[in-house]
N, C-alpha and C positions, 0 to 999 in steps of 0.2 A: 311398283304398282300394275295388276295388270288393265289393260285397255277394256274400256267399255264401247258396246254397238250403240247404247242412246246419241242422240244429235245433242249435244252441246244447248242446244238453245230450251230443250226439256228439261233436260241438266238441270239448266240457270233457274227453270221453273219451280222445280222440285227443292232445292236448295233455299228459293226464296220465299218457299211456305211452311219452312221451320226455320226458319232465322232466328225467331225467338227463344228457340230450346236449341240449347248450347250441350243439354248431352246427346240430340239426336245430332247437330252439325256433326261433332266428335267421333259417333259410330259412322254415318255417310261419307265421312270426308276419308273414311279408311275404304273404302268402297275401288276407288280408282281416284286416276289424278286428274280427268274431267270433274269428279265428286270434289277433289282434293280445293280445289284454289279456289270454285266459288265458296268452299266451308268458310276458308281462312279469311275472306272475305267478311264477313259477319263475328265469326268467333276474334277476330283482334279487331275490328272496327273501335269497340268503347276499350281505351288501358289506362291502369292506374298503377301510377309508381309510385311508392311510398319510400322516404328515403328510411325508415327504419328497420325492411326488411329488404335490407342489402342483397341478402342469398341471392332472393326470389329476382333482384335487378340485373345483377350479375348471368343469372343463370337466362333470363329473357336477352340478357347482350349475346350471349353465346348464342342464342340461337339465330339472331337477327347475324351475327356473323357469316354462322353456316347458310343461311335463307337472304340474302341480300333483299329479293324481292317481296318481301315479308312488310318490310318497312314500309310499301306502297299500302298498306291495309289499313292501317289505326289512322280514323278519322277523329274520334275525340279520345281528348287526353286530359285526366285527372292527376293533378302533380299535388304530393302532400310532401310540403318540407319543414323539419324542424332546425331550429339552433343550433348551431354546432353540425350540421350535416356535411360532410366534406366527402364524401363518393363520387371518386373518380370515374367512374363507366355512367353516371347519368347523363354528363353533359354529352356524352359520346351517342346515346341512344336518341337524346334529342335531336343532335344534329343529323341522323340519321332517316327521324321520320318525317318524309318530306311531300304528305300527302292529307297534313293538319285542317278539319274546318274549325275546329272547336278545341281551347284552351283553357283550362280551368287550372287555378292553382294556393292553395292556402296553407295556411300554417296555423294547426289545431294546437296551439297552447294559449297560455294566461295574456303575455304581452306579445304583443305584434313583433314581426321580426323585421328590422332594417334593412333595406336593402342595399345599404353598405356590408352587412353581415352575411350576404352572398359569397359562396366562393368566387373567384373571377371567372375562372372556366364555366361558370354554371352562368353566371351573371349571360357571358357570350354568346354560349348555346342559346337561354332564353331569347335573346335579342335577337338572334338568326331565325328563330320558328316566330315570334311574331311579325317580323318583316315577311314572313315567306308569304306568295300569292295564293289565295286560295281560303286563306283563314276569317273566317267572318261572323266567331262569337270568343271573347276573351271573358273571362271573371276572374278577378286579383282579389283576395280576401286578406286580410290580415298580413298587408306587408308595407310598411308605411316608407316615406319616401320615394317611393317606385317614381322613375322618369319618366313623366306622361307628353312629355314630347315625341314618344315612341308612338306613340297613335298615329301622327299627323303620316308616318310612311307605313299604318296600315290599312291599305287603300281597299281591301276587300273585305272591312269589319260592317257589321252591320248591327250585332248586340253587343252590347255594353256592359259589365257588373262589377261597380266597386263598391269592397265592405272594407269598411275600416284598414284603409291604405294612407293615412292619414292620424297625428295626434299630435299634440300642442308643441311639441319638441320638435316636430316631423321639418327637414329641409330638404328643397325639391334636389334630388339630382338630374340636371340635365344631361343630355348624351346629347353628343355632336353628331347632328347627320348632316347627309347635304338635301342642299334648299333645293325646289321646285324640280328633284328626278321623280316623285310621283303626285299626281294626285290625291287631294284630300279623302278619307275613308265617309261616305254616304253613312250613319246611323240612321237606325230604324226604331232602333228600342234601348236606352238608356236608363239604368239603374245605377243610383248612389246613397250610399249610409252610412251612419257610424253612432256607434256606441261612446264615443266619448264625448267630456260633458267641458264646455267652455273654452273651445280653441277657434282659431280662424280659419283653419288648414282646412272643414269644410267649403268655403267658399272660393276659397283658391284651387279647387278643385274644377267649379264650374269654369273657371277664368283660364286656366290653365286646357281644358278640353274645347274651350269655343276659339282657341286660336289653334288647335291641332286636329279638329275634326270638322267635317260638317255636319251641321244639326238643321238645314233648311227642311228635311226632309224627314224628321225625325215622328215615328208613328205611336211610340209608345213612352213615355215617362213617367220614372217609381223616385219619388225621393223618402230617404225617411230621417228623421231625427232633427227635422229644423229649427234652428234655435233662434240664431241672431239676424239682426237686420241685415248684414251683409251676404248673410246664406238666403235671407230670401231676396234682397237685391240681386244678386247672382241667379238664383235662381229663375227670379222673375223674365232675367233676359235669355233662357235658354226655352223659355214659353214661349215669349214673343218670338224667336227666333225661327220655332216651328209652329208659329200658328196655325199658318194654312192645310199642316200635314197631320197634325198631332187629334190623335183620336181616345188617347188612354189616359188618363192621368191619377198617379196615383202619391197619396201624399200622407204622410205621416205622423205626427205631433205628438211627443211623452213629455210636454212641458206646458205649463197650464197659462202661461202668461203675455199668450196671443189675445192683441185688439184688434181691431175692427180697421186700423190704421195701419195694420200690419198683414193684412189679410192681401191673398193674392189675388190680381187681375186677367180674368179670362175672358174679356170684352173681346178679347184680339181673337179667341182661338174659334174662327170659326167653322172647323172639321170635330170640334170634340164631343165624342160621342158616348163614352163609358167615366166616368168621374167618381174614385173610390178616395174616399179622408178617414181617415183612422187618430182619432185624438181623444182627449182626456175629458173626462164626463162635468163639465160646469158650469153655469151661464154664461160668463166670461168668452168660454172658449166658442160656446154656441153663437154668440155673437159675432166671433170673427166667422164662424162657418155660413152663418146667414150673408155675411157682407162676400163671402167668395161666392154666394149661390146666387146673390144679387147680380154679381158681374158676368157668371154663365150667359152664354147667345145659346139660340133655340135649337140649338143643335144637337143636344142633350139629350141620351134615348135610356140611359141604367146609370144610375146611380146608390153608391154605397157610401152607408155612415159606420162608423165601429165607433161605440163609445168604450172605454177602459178606466178603470181607476176607481177607487171609493169615492162616491159620492154622499158630502156632508147631509146629515138628514133635512138640514135647516134648508138647504137648497133644493129639497124637491117640486115647489109650488113657481120658482122660478125656473129652471127646466124644462116643466110642461108648456109654463108661459113662451120660453123662446123657444119649442117644437111647436107649440100652433103656428107660431112666425115661420117656421121651415115650411110645415105644411101649407100656409098662404103661397108663399114663394111658388113652390113647385108646381102648384097648382092652378101657375097662370097659365093663362089662353097662352103666350108665348111659350112655353114650354111644351106646346101641339104633339112632341114627337118623342116624348117620355115614355117610356113602355113599365121601368121598372121601378122603384124603391125601396132598397135595403135596410134597414135598423137593426142596427145588431149593439146588445146591451152585453157584456162583458163582468160588468159588476155586479158582486151580490147585495151590493147595497141599492141598485138600482131595481129588487125587485118589488117593491111596496109600489113603487109609481105604475107599474105596468099588470093594471088590474084589469077585471073583466071589461069597464069602459073605458080603457085607453084611447083607443081607437078614436071613438065618439068625443073622446075630448083633445084629444091631441091633436089624431091626424084626421079627422073628418070626411074633408077631401079626397085627399088618398087613397082612403078607404073607400071611399064611393064610386069611386073611377078606377078601382079593384087593379090596382098596380103597386100594393103595400105591403112589403112581409115583412114582419118583426121578429126578431130573434132575442133569445136569452141564455145567456152563456153555452153556447153553440146549440140551442132547440128553437125551433120555431112554435111561437108561442099564438102568433096570429099569422096566416098564411092566407093572401089574398091570391086566386089564380091570375094570373098576369098573361100579356101578350107576348107573344113568341118574338 
């Protein structure tokens, strides 16, 4: 490549302006060495390794072998693994990537893949990457039996997302790690969700995490498909442990047997700003929701309620009554900081109750405060200008 007389700081500024345009980056990288290196930084920043594409993985490994400095460029890795994956090159690539900030791996198949089914060299390489300094984001999906104790050595971990890493037959295979070598990670964002039914593993994930990471500075918590009493109990422990830092809480409940006695207690969460709850639409669940709102602190600024599932016609009036109770609760003077309330209906059966007089009948107080927005089937039915 021919040298350029343009100062490097100006070259870097030019490349920064086109960093989102891959085609432009490829062309500009051919100008000279001074353009090539900063272009590589953006071209290889996000890397996806799909175990089905063996030829592509081997080709990338050859590039890394010829250009060792390239291994420092990938910062975001998306790893797609399938049952029976036995690529010997993939572990070599993982060991070479020494500047990762985010790792996401998933198993896109009907049944989740057990951690024990991973080839030994791949497991070793993954463990090494997870323990590397600088890794702040981990997203694991559809992998059961994952050794949760690994998170105790991810000292720079800030955001953790776990989806379907457990099952009714799941046995957690712990790994031997030296104790007191590194301090625990201080999580800021935690998301845990499951699509499996009637298992105890969901609660055990919380139990393991409470001993593996530090959550007293947790700012965001997302919990999907809460079902059992033990899950509610362990989730409540996480909420209480992060009571002084938690600002955003999302709860998704796909089952209809929640009662006020099983409601989460938010009284100790003094910093909560945004509350999102997605749940089944029936009077019993609205009573459960009412109990949560009654326990909430006056720090709430934004509330989003999403109701799904079909509604039985005979329950229409009961639902309207419960919504009026929720209107009374959120309009209470103690929620003086409340800026917006979003109410979304996803069920086609709920359309009859959303007549032109819905706000006057069910949510008159919130509507009069001009902080209420009502949606049906993702379309706004009633929209009142809210404060920013």
